[in-house]
C-alpha positions, 0 to 999 in steps of 0.5 A: 491469488498466491498464498503467502508463505506462512513462515513470513506470517507468524501470527494470524495466518488468515487475512485481516482485511482484503479488497479487489478492484478491476481496472482498465489498465495492464498489469505492468502499469498497475504494478508500477504504482503499487510497487512504488511505495512513495507513488502509491502512498498518494493514493492511501488513506492512513499512510501519507508519506513513504521514503526509501531507506539504506540506499534503495530507490526501487522495489526489490526483495529485501529493500526497505522503506519508512512509512509515515501514517496519520489518523486525525492528530495522531502520527506514527512511523513504521519500518517496512521491508519488501518480501515480494517484488514480481513486476506485474503480478505481486508486490508485498512488504512486512511492517514493523513498529520501532524497535522491530515489533511486527505489525502487519503484512500488506500484499498486492496481487495483480492478475490479467483480465480480458479488459485489463487486470484485477488488483487485490490488496490484502492485509494480515495482522501480526502484532503481538497481543501484548502490543495491541493496547499500545497500538490502539493508543498510538493510532486511535483505531480500536477496530484495526481489521474494520479500518483496514477494510475501509482504507483498502477500499479507498485506496483501491478505488483511487488506484482505479480512478488514477489508472483509468484517467487519461493522462493530461494532454500537452494543451492542458499542460500549457493552459495550466502553466499559463494560468500559474505564470500570472 
C-alpha cells in the first residue's frame, strides 16, 4: 500500500482507522465504485449523499465534492478535494469542515489478487485539537477512530456484496416493471 505524502497530512500521520476486504472483481471495477463519491456513498454508513462541485462530474485530482453526513438526528456537511485519482489503484480525498477547517483524509488502495482484488480503506484524522469538542458536538461521536473503523468495515462489506452480486437479468427487470405497473 503506498504511503501518503506527509505534506498532505499535517496532523496525526498514523492512520486512525483502516480495513481491507478481498473482492472477486477487477481492480478497474472496484475503482469505478470507490472513485465515484455519489455512487460509493450508497454503501457508506455515516455519509448519505455527495454531489460534485465546481462543474466536476468525475474523479480527477483537484476535483471537489460536498458530502452530507448524518448520525441519528445530527446532520452536517463537509467539503472534499480529490488528491489521488489513479484508476484501478488509488482514490483519495481530503475533507474540510465549513470555513476550511481540516478534518480528515480518506484513501482507497486497490491491489490485484489471483481471484480479484483487495480494497483497503484508510482514514487519517487531521482535525485541529481545538476543534475536537465542536466535532463531537456536531457529530455526536466521542470515539472518532472507533466509529470510523466500524464504518469502514460496514462500507467494505457492502462494497464486496455490491461488486460480487450478479447484475439483474433482463427477465428479473421485466418482472419488476410488470409488478410496478399494476
